[in-house]
DSSP file (Angstrom, degrees, kcal/mol; ACC not computed):
  #  RESIDUE AA STRUCTURE BP1 BP2  ACC     N-H-->O    O-->H-N    N-H-->O    O-->H-N    TCO  KAPPA ALPHA  PHI   PSI    X-CA   Y-CA   Z-CA
    1    1 A I              0   0    0      0, 0.0     0, 0.0     0, 0.0     0, 0.0   0.000 360.0 360.0 360.0 128.3   46.7  -65.1  105.1
    2    2 A D        -     0   0    0      1,-0.0     2,-0.2     0, 0.0     0, 0.0  -0.765 360.0-127.5 -87.5 123.2   43.7  -63.3  103.9
    3    3 A P        -     0   0    0      0, 0.0    -1,-0.0     0, 0.0     0, 0.0  -0.497  24.4-121.4 -68.9 139.8   41.6  -65.3  101.4
    4    4 A T        -     0   0    0     -2,-0.2     3,-0.1     1,-0.1     0, 0.0  -0.668  28.7-115.2 -80.9 130.0   40.9  -63.4   98.2
    5    5 A P        -     0   0    0      0, 0.0     2,-0.2     0, 0.0    -1,-0.1  -0.331  35.7-100.3 -64.1 147.3   37.2  -63.0   97.5
    6    6 A M        -     0   0    0      1,-0.1     2,-0.3     0, 0.0     0, 0.0  -0.459  37.5-128.7 -68.1 138.1   36.0  -64.7   94.4
    7    7 A Q        -     0   0    0     -2,-0.2    -1,-0.1    -3,-0.1     3,-0.1  -0.649  18.7-116.0 -88.8 145.0   35.6  -62.3   91.4
    8    8 A Q        -     0   0    0     -2,-0.3     2,-0.1     1,-0.1    -1,-0.1  -0.522  40.2 -96.8 -74.3 144.8   32.4  -62.2   89.5
    9    9 A P        -     0   0    0      0, 0.0    -1,-0.1     0, 0.0     0, 0.0  -0.404  38.3-178.7 -63.3 135.7   32.6  -63.3   85.8
   10   10 A T        +     0   0    0     -2,-0.1     2,-0.2    -3,-0.1    -2,-0.0   0.564  45.5 109.8-110.0 -13.8   33.0  -60.3   83.5
   11   11 A D     >  -     0   0    0      1,-0.1     4,-2.2     2,-0.0     3,-0.2  -0.462  66.6-139.0 -66.8 130.1   33.1  -62.1   80.2
   12   12 A Q  H  > S+     0   0    0      1,-0.2     4,-2.5     2,-0.2    -1,-0.1   0.853 100.9  53.1 -62.0 -37.0   29.9  -61.3   78.3
   13   13 A S  H  > S+     0   0    0      2,-0.2     4,-2.2     1,-0.2    -1,-0.2   0.880 109.0  49.8 -68.1 -35.7   29.5  -64.9   77.0
   14   14 A M  H  > S+     0   0    0     -3,-0.2     4,-2.3     2,-0.2    -2,-0.2   0.924 112.4  47.4 -65.4 -44.0   29.8  -66.2   80.6
   15   15 A T  H  X S+     0   0    0     -4,-2.2     4,-2.5     1,-0.2    -2,-0.2   0.895 110.8  52.4 -62.8 -40.4   27.2  -63.8   81.7
   16   16 A S  H  X S+     0   0    0     -4,-2.5     4,-2.3     2,-0.2    -1,-0.2   0.896 109.6  48.7 -63.2 -41.6   24.9  -64.7   78.8
   17   17 A S  H  X S+     0   0    0     -4,-2.2     4,-2.2     2,-0.2    -2,-0.2   0.902 111.5  49.1 -65.9 -41.4   25.2  -68.4   79.6
   18   18 A I  H  X S+     0   0    0     -4,-2.3     4,-2.5     2,-0.2    -2,-0.2   0.911 110.7  50.8 -64.3 -41.6   24.4  -67.7   83.3
   19   19 A L  H  X S+     0   0    0     -4,-2.5     4,-2.8     1,-0.2    -2,-0.2   0.907 109.0  51.6 -61.2 -42.3   21.4  -65.6   82.2
   20   20 A A  H  X S+     0   0    0     -4,-2.3     4,-2.2     1,-0.2    -1,-0.2   0.905 110.5  48.2 -62.6 -41.3   20.2  -68.4   79.9
   21   21 A L  H  X S+     0   0    0     -4,-2.2     4,-2.5     2,-0.2    -1,-0.2   0.906 111.7  49.9 -65.1 -41.1   20.4  -70.9   82.8
   22   22 A D  H  X S+     0   0    0     -4,-2.5     4,-2.6     2,-0.2    -2,-0.2   0.918 111.2  48.7 -62.5 -43.7   18.5  -68.6   85.1
   23   23 A L  H  X S+     0   0    0     -4,-2.8     4,-1.2     1,-0.2    -1,-0.2   0.894 111.8  50.1 -62.7 -39.4   15.8  -68.1   82.5
   24   24 A L  H  <>S+     0   0    0     -4,-2.2     5,-1.2    -5,-0.2     6,-0.6   0.919 113.6  44.1 -65.6 -44.7   15.5  -71.8   82.0
   25   25 A A  H ><5S+     0   0    0     -4,-2.5     3,-1.2     1,-0.2    -2,-0.2   0.889 111.8  53.4 -67.8 -39.5   15.2  -72.5   85.7
   26   26 A A  H 3<5S+     0   0    0     -4,-2.6    -1,-0.2     1,-0.3    -2,-0.2   0.757 100.0  62.5 -68.6 -23.8   12.8  -69.7   86.3
   27   27 A A  T 3<5S-     0   0    0     -4,-1.2     3,-0.3     3,-0.2    -1,-0.3   0.129 118.3-105.6 -91.2  22.0   10.5  -71.0   83.6
   28   28 A D  T < 5S-     0   0    0     -3,-1.2    -3,-0.2     1,-0.2    -2,-0.1   0.915  80.2 -50.0  55.0  45.9    9.8  -74.3   85.4
   29   29 A N  S   <S+     0   0    0     -5,-1.2    24,-2.8     1,-0.2    25,-0.4   0.818 113.6 121.0  63.1  34.0   12.0  -76.2   83.0
   30   30 A K  E     -A   52   0A   0     -6,-0.6     2,-0.4    -3,-0.3    -1,-0.2  -0.919  49.0-148.7-121.8 152.3   10.3  -74.7   79.9
   31   31 A V  E     -A   51   0A   0     20,-3.0    20,-2.5    -2,-0.3     2,-0.5  -0.915  18.3-120.4-120.1 149.6   11.9  -72.7   77.1
   32   32 A V  E     -A   50   0A   0     71,-0.5    73,-2.7    -2,-0.4     2,-0.4  -0.782  27.9-164.3 -90.9 125.1   10.3  -70.0   75.1
   33   33 A I  E     -Ab  49 105A   0     16,-3.4    16,-2.4    -2,-0.5     2,-0.6  -0.925   6.3-162.6-110.9 132.2   10.2  -70.8   71.3
   34   34 A L  E     -Ab  48 106A   0     71,-2.4    73,-2.9    -2,-0.4     2,-0.4  -0.960  10.6-157.0-115.6 113.0    9.6  -68.1   68.7
   35   35 A F  E     - b   0 107A   0     12,-3.1     2,-0.4    -2,-0.6    73,-0.2  -0.738   7.4-169.3 -91.8 135.3    8.6  -69.5   65.3
   36   36 A R  E     - b   0 108A   0     71,-2.3    73,-2.4    -2,-0.4     2,-0.1  -0.987  18.0-132.3-127.0 123.8    9.2  -67.4   62.2
   37   37 A A  E     - b   0 109A   0     -2,-0.4     2,-0.4    71,-0.2    73,-0.2  -0.464  23.4-165.3 -72.4 143.3    7.7  -68.3   58.8
   38   38 A T    >   -     0   0    0     71,-2.0     3,-1.7    -2,-0.1    73,-0.4  -0.979  49.5 -22.9-131.1 143.2   10.1  -68.2   55.9
   39   39 A G  T 3  S-     0   0    0     -2,-0.4    71,-0.0     1,-0.2    -2,-0.0  -0.364 128.4 -11.6  63.2-129.2    9.4  -68.2   52.2
   40   40 A N  T 3  S+     0   0    0     -2,-0.1    -1,-0.2     2,-0.0    70,-0.1   0.293  98.8 125.7 -91.2  10.4    6.1  -69.8   51.3
   41   41 A A    <   -     0   0    0     -3,-1.7     2,-0.1    68,-0.2    -4,-0.1  -0.439  67.6-109.3 -70.4 140.5    5.4  -71.2   54.7
   42   42 A P        -     0   0    0      0, 0.0     2,-0.2     0, 0.0    -4,-0.1  -0.440  33.2-118.3 -69.1 143.0    2.1  -70.3   56.3
   43   43 A A        -     0   0    0     -2,-0.1     2,-0.3    -6,-0.1    -7,-0.1  -0.553  23.5-122.6 -80.3 145.5    2.3  -67.9   59.3
   44   44 A L        -     0   0    0     -2,-0.2     3,-0.2     1,-0.1    -7,-0.1  -0.622   7.0-137.1 -83.1 146.1    1.1  -69.1   62.6
   45   45 A K  S    S+     0   0    0      1,-0.3     2,-0.5    -2,-0.3    -1,-0.1   0.902 103.1  30.3 -67.6 -40.2   -1.6  -67.0   64.4
   46   46 A Q        +     0   0    0      1,-0.1    -1,-0.3    -3,-0.0     3,-0.0  -0.987  69.7 175.7-116.7 124.9    0.4  -67.5   67.6
   47   47 A N        +     0   0    0     -2,-0.5   -12,-3.1    -3,-0.2     2,-0.5   0.432  56.2  76.4-112.5   0.8    4.1  -67.7   67.1
   48   48 A K  E     +A   34   0A   0    -14,-0.2     2,-0.3   -16,-0.0   -14,-0.2  -0.959  55.5 165.2-117.6 128.1    5.5  -67.9   70.6
   49   49 A F  E     -A   33   0A   0    -16,-2.4   -16,-3.4    -2,-0.5     2,-0.5  -0.946  33.6-132.3-137.2 154.7    5.2  -71.0   72.7
   50   50 A K  E     +A   32   0A   0     -2,-0.3     2,-0.3   -18,-0.2   -18,-0.2  -0.957  33.0 178.7-106.6 122.2    6.6  -72.5   76.0
   51   51 A L  E     -A   31   0A   0    -20,-2.5   -20,-3.0    -2,-0.5     2,-0.1  -0.877  37.6 -86.5-122.9 156.2    7.8  -76.0   75.5
   52   52 A S  E >   -A   30   0A   0     -2,-0.3     3,-1.4   -22,-0.2   -22,-0.3  -0.344  26.8-139.6 -61.7 134.6    9.5  -78.5   77.9
   53   53 A A  T 3  S+     0   0    0    -24,-2.8    40,-1.8     1,-0.3    41,-0.2   0.690 101.1  64.9 -67.4 -18.2   13.2  -78.1   78.0
   54   54 A N  T 3  S+     0   0    0    -25,-0.4    -1,-0.3    38,-0.2   -24,-0.1   0.562  79.4 106.2 -83.1  -8.6   13.4  -81.9   78.2
   55   55 A Y    <   -     0   0    0     -3,-1.4    37,-3.0    36,-0.1    38,-0.3  -0.357  68.0-131.7 -66.5 148.3   12.0  -82.3   74.7
   56   56 A N  B >>  -E   91   0B   0     35,-0.2     3,-1.3    36,-0.1     4,-0.9  -0.603  32.2-100.9 -91.6 167.5   14.2  -83.3   71.9
   57   57 A F  H 3> S+     0   0    0     33,-2.2     4,-2.1    30,-0.4    32,-0.2   0.771 119.1  68.3 -63.2 -25.6   14.1  -81.3   68.7
   58   58 A F  H 3> S+     0   0    0     30,-2.3     4,-2.5     1,-0.2    -1,-0.3   0.882  96.8  54.2 -59.1 -38.1   11.9  -84.0   67.0
   59   59 A K  H <> S+     0   0    0     -3,-1.3     4,-2.7    29,-0.3    -1,-0.2   0.857 105.9  52.6 -64.0 -35.2    9.1  -83.1   69.4
   60   60 A V  H  X S+     0   0    0     -4,-0.9     4,-2.7     2,-0.2     5,-0.2   0.912 108.8  49.6 -65.7 -42.4    9.4  -79.5   68.2
   61   61 A I  H  X S+     0   0    0     -4,-2.1     4,-2.6     2,-0.2    -2,-0.2   0.936 113.2  46.2 -61.1 -47.0    9.1  -80.6   64.6
   62   62 A E  H  X S+     0   0    0     -4,-2.5     4,-2.2     2,-0.2    -2,-0.2   0.915 112.3  51.3 -61.5 -43.2    6.0  -82.7   65.5
   63   63 A F  H  X S+     0   0    0     -4,-2.7     4,-2.3     2,-0.2    -2,-0.2   0.933 113.1  43.9 -60.2 -48.0    4.5  -79.8   67.5
   64   64 A L  H  X S+     0   0    0     -4,-2.7     4,-2.4     2,-0.2    -1,-0.2   0.898 110.6  54.8 -66.5 -40.3    5.0  -77.3   64.6
   65   65 A R  H  X>S+     0   0    0     -4,-2.6     5,-2.3    -5,-0.2     4,-0.5   0.902 110.7  46.9 -58.6 -40.9    3.7  -79.8   62.0
   66   66 A H  H ><5S+     0   0    0     -4,-2.2     3,-0.8     3,-0.2    -2,-0.2   0.912 110.7  51.5 -66.5 -43.4    0.5  -80.2   64.1
   67   67 A Q  H 3<5S+     0   0    0     -4,-2.3    -2,-0.2     1,-0.2    -1,-0.2   0.867 114.0  44.0 -61.8 -36.8    0.2  -76.4   64.5
   68   68 A L  H 3<5S-     0   0    0     -4,-2.4    -1,-0.2    -5,-0.1    -2,-0.2   0.520 107.1-128.9 -85.6  -6.3    0.5  -75.9   60.8
   69   69 A K  T <<5 +     0   0    0     -3,-0.8     2,-0.3    -4,-0.5    -3,-0.2   0.913  47.6 168.2  56.9  45.8   -1.9  -78.8   60.1
   70   70 A L      < -     0   0    0     -5,-2.3    -1,-0.2    -6,-0.1     2,-0.2  -0.638  33.5-124.0 -89.6 146.9    0.6  -80.4   57.7
   71   71 A E    >   -     0   0    0     -2,-0.3     3,-1.6     1,-0.1    -1,-0.1  -0.494  27.7-110.0 -81.2 159.5    0.3  -83.9   56.4
   72   72 A L  T 3  S+     0   0    0      1,-0.3    -1,-0.1    -2,-0.2    -2,-0.0   0.779 117.8  59.9 -61.5 -26.3    3.2  -86.4   56.8
   73   73 A S  T 3  S+     0   0    0      2,-0.1     2,-0.3     0, 0.0    -1,-0.3   0.656  87.9  91.5 -77.5 -14.4    3.9  -86.2   53.1
   74   74 A Q  S <  S-     0   0    0     -3,-1.6     2,-0.1     1,-0.1    -4,-0.1  -0.637  79.1-121.9 -85.6 138.2    4.5  -82.4   53.2
   75   75 A S        -     0   0    0     -2,-0.3     2,-0.3    36,-0.2    -2,-0.1  -0.457  26.8-175.0 -76.9 148.2    8.1  -81.2   53.8
   76   76 A L        -     0   0    0     -2,-0.1     2,-0.4     2,-0.0    35,-0.2  -0.959   4.3-166.7-145.5 126.6    9.0  -79.0   56.8
   77   77 A F  E     -C  110   0A   0     33,-3.2    33,-2.3    -2,-0.3     2,-0.4  -0.957   2.8-166.0-118.2 129.3   12.4  -77.5   57.4
   78   78 A L  E     -C  109   0A   0     -2,-0.4     2,-0.4    31,-0.2    31,-0.2  -0.943   7.4-174.8-117.4 136.8   13.4  -75.9   60.7
   79   79 A F  E     -C  108   0A   0     29,-3.0    29,-2.4    -2,-0.4     2,-0.5  -0.972  18.6-144.4-132.0 142.8   16.5  -73.7   61.1
   80   80 A I  E >> S-CD 107  84A   0      4,-2.7     3,-1.7    -2,-0.4     4,-1.6  -0.922  90.9  -3.1-105.0 133.3   18.1  -72.0   64.1
   81   81 A H  T 34 S-     0   0    0     25,-0.8    -1,-0.2    -2,-0.5    26,-0.1   0.804 118.0 -79.4  55.4  32.6   19.7  -68.6   63.4
   82   82 A Q  T 34 S+     0   0    0     -3,-0.3    -1,-0.3    24,-0.2    34,-0.2   0.768 123.7  81.8  52.0  28.4   18.7  -69.0   59.7
   83   83 A T  T <4 S+     0   0    0     -3,-1.7     2,-0.3     1,-0.3    -2,-0.2   0.726  83.4  20.3-127.9 -52.1   21.7  -71.2   59.4
   84   84 A F  B  <  -D   80   0A   0     -4,-1.6    -4,-2.7    31,-0.0    -1,-0.3  -0.896  55.2-128.6-135.5 157.3   21.5  -74.8   60.5
   85   85 A Q        -     0   0    0     -2,-0.3    -6,-0.1    -6,-0.2    -8,-0.0  -0.916  33.6-132.2-102.4 118.1   19.0  -77.6   61.2
   86   86 A P        -     0   0    0      0, 0.0    -8,-0.1     0, 0.0     0, 0.0  -0.262  30.4 -94.1 -65.6 156.7   19.6  -79.2   64.6
   87   87 A S    >   -     0   0    0      1,-0.1     3,-2.1     4,-0.1   -30,-0.4  -0.454  33.2-120.2 -65.4 142.2   19.7  -83.0   64.9
   88   88 A P  T 3  S+     0   0    0      0, 0.0   -30,-2.3     0, 0.0   -29,-0.3   0.760 113.6  52.7 -58.8 -23.9   16.3  -84.4   65.8
   89   89 A D  T 3  S+     0   0    0    -32,-0.2     2,-0.2   -33,-0.2    -2,-0.0   0.398  80.4 119.9 -94.4   5.2   17.7  -85.9   69.0
   90   90 A A    <   -     0   0    0     -3,-2.1   -33,-2.2     1,-0.1     2,-0.2  -0.479  69.4-116.0 -68.0 135.8   19.2  -82.6   70.2
   91   91 A L  B  >  -E   56   0B   0    -35,-0.2     4,-2.1    -2,-0.2   -35,-0.2  -0.528   9.9-137.1 -75.3 138.4   17.8  -81.5   73.5
   92   92 A L  H  > S+     0   0    0    -37,-3.0     4,-2.6    -2,-0.2     5,-0.2   0.859 104.3  58.2 -62.1 -36.6   15.8  -78.3   73.5
   93   93 A S  H  > S+     0   0    0    -40,-1.8     4,-2.3   -38,-0.3    -1,-0.2   0.899 107.2  47.2 -61.6 -40.5   17.5  -77.2   76.8
   94   94 A S  H  > S+     0   0    0    -41,-0.2     4,-2.0     2,-0.2    -2,-0.2   0.914 112.4  48.7 -67.3 -43.3   21.0  -77.5   75.1
   95   95 A L  H  X S+     0   0    0     -4,-2.1     4,-2.7     1,-0.2    -2,-0.2   0.905 112.4  49.6 -62.3 -41.3   19.8  -75.6   72.0
   96   96 A F  H  X S+     0   0    0     -4,-2.6     4,-1.9     1,-0.2    -2,-0.2   0.929 109.7  50.6 -63.7 -45.9   18.3  -72.9   74.2
   97   97 A K  H  < S+     0   0    0     -4,-2.3    -1,-0.2     1,-0.2    -2,-0.2   0.867 119.8  36.4 -60.5 -37.2   21.5  -72.5   76.3
   98   98 A C  H  < S+     0   0    0     -4,-2.0    -2,-0.2    -5,-0.1    -1,-0.2   0.824 131.2  22.6 -86.1 -32.9   23.6  -72.1   73.3
   99   99 A F  H  < S+     0   0    0     -4,-2.7     7,-0.4    -5,-0.2    -3,-0.2   0.343  79.5 129.8-125.5   6.6   21.4  -70.1   70.9
  100  100 A Q     <  -     0   0    0     -4,-1.9     2,-0.4    -5,-0.2     5,-0.2  -0.304  37.5-159.4 -64.7 149.3   18.8  -68.2   72.8
  101  101 A L  B >  S-F  104   0C   0      3,-3.2     3,-1.1     1,-0.1    -2,-0.0  -0.974  73.0 -16.5-133.0 116.9   18.4  -64.5   72.1
  102  102 A N  T 3  S-     0   0    0     -2,-0.4     3,-0.1     1,-0.2    -1,-0.1   0.867 130.1 -50.7  54.5  40.2   16.7  -62.3   74.7
  103  103 A G  T 3  S+     0   0    0      1,-0.2   -71,-0.5    -7,-0.1     2,-0.4   0.593 121.2  98.0  79.3  10.6   15.3  -65.3   76.4
  104  104 A K  B <   -F  101   0C   0     -3,-1.1    -3,-3.2   -73,-0.1     2,-0.7  -0.979  66.3-138.1-132.0 144.2   13.8  -66.9   73.3
  105  105 A L  E     -b   33   0A   0    -73,-2.7   -71,-2.4    -2,-0.4     2,-0.5  -0.903  26.6-148.4 -98.1 111.3   14.9  -69.6   70.9
  106  106 A V  E     -b   34   0A   0     -2,-0.7   -25,-0.8    -7,-0.4     2,-0.5  -0.701  16.7-175.5 -86.4 123.2   14.1  -68.3   67.4
  107  107 A I  E     -bC  35  80A   0    -73,-2.9   -71,-2.3    -2,-0.5     2,-0.3  -0.971   9.8-156.9-122.2 117.3   13.3  -71.1   65.0
  108  108 A N  E     -bC  36  79A   0    -29,-2.4   -29,-3.0    -2,-0.5     2,-0.3  -0.704  14.5-165.8 -87.6 143.0   12.7  -70.2   61.3
  109  109 A Y  E     +bC  37  78A   0    -73,-2.4   -71,-2.0    -2,-0.3     2,-0.3  -0.967  11.2 172.8-133.9 151.7   10.6  -72.7   59.4
  110  110 A S  E     - C   0  77A   0    -33,-2.3   -33,-3.2    -2,-0.3   -71,-0.1  -0.974  36.9-134.3-150.3 158.0    9.9  -73.3   55.7
  111  111 A L  S    S+     0   0    0    -73,-0.4   -36,-0.2    -2,-0.3   -72,-0.1   0.552  98.3  40.6 -91.1 -10.2    8.2  -75.7   53.4
  112  112 A T  S    S-     0   0    0    -35,-0.1   -35,-0.1    -3,-0.0     2,-0.1  -0.930 108.3 -80.8-130.6 156.9   11.2  -75.7   51.1
  113  113 A P        +     0   0    0      0, 0.0     3,-0.1     0, 0.0    -2,-0.1  -0.385  52.2 166.6 -59.5 128.9   14.9  -75.7   51.9
  114  114 A A        +     0   0    0      1,-0.3     2,-0.3    -2,-0.1   -75,-0.0   0.763  57.0   5.1-115.0 -41.6   15.9  -72.1   52.7
  115  115 A W              0   0    0      1,-0.1    -1,-0.3     0, 0.0   -32,-0.1  -0.816 360.0 360.0-134.0 173.6   19.3  -72.1   54.3
  116  116 A G              0   0    0     -2,-0.3   -31,-0.1   -34,-0.2    -1,-0.1   0.439 360.0 360.0  97.9 360.0   22.0  -74.6   55.1
């Protein structure tokens, strides 16, 4: 009996997930974050950063708050795909695997509620 060779996945979503894992591994366990200002939020001079994949989303919020020099009393809203706000305890690696686009996790931010 001849064993049948394993077939490569052809489903685009499977390929996309594998690509995301490869990008994650190649980046020394870091993910590329692209921040986009929305509404009246101040724009960052540099909007692309590499952050540890082991961070939870709360660390991303703290990081952005520091970059924008916001006080604790000022509101800050972060959205993925202009749709939803991840839970503060969501792992950045999981968010990247599920929602990355062209090797970047796009996060929109605003000082007032914009979507959701």
